[in-house]
N, C-alpha and C positions, 0 to 999 in steps of 0.2 A: 828903696824908698826915694833916693835922689834921681834916679832914672825916670820913675814915674813922675816925679815933680818937673823934670825936664821936659817930658813929653805933654804934661799938662800945660805948662807954661808956653810951650810952642804952639799946642792947639788954641790956647786963648789969646795968642798974639803977644805974650810977654817975652822977655829976653830969656832963653834957657842956658845961656853962658854960665851964670853962676853955680847952677847945679851941675853941669858938666865939668867945670873946674874942680869943684869937691870931689866928684867922682875920680877925675884925674890925679888929684892929691892923694886920695886913699890909694889908688893904683901905685903911685910912686912911693908911697909909705910901705906898702906891703910887699913890694918885690924884693928889697933886701931881707925882709924876715922870712919870706918864703924860701929864698936861697939858703939862708942859715938853717931853717928847719929841715929842708931836704938834705942838707949836708950832715946835719946831725944825725937824721934817720938812717942814711947810708953807712955813716961810721958805726952806728949802733948795729945795723944788720950784718957788717962785716966782722965784727968782733966775735 
């Protein structure tokens, strides 16, 4: 949704930076959670 908003904003001449900043924030927020989930899955698989 945010990616489409960024593209639409860029096509219409509006700034796309707010949409891209939200995407970057979501990425930074999910990286630690993804590492935690993969660690938990590997520990479960090795038991």
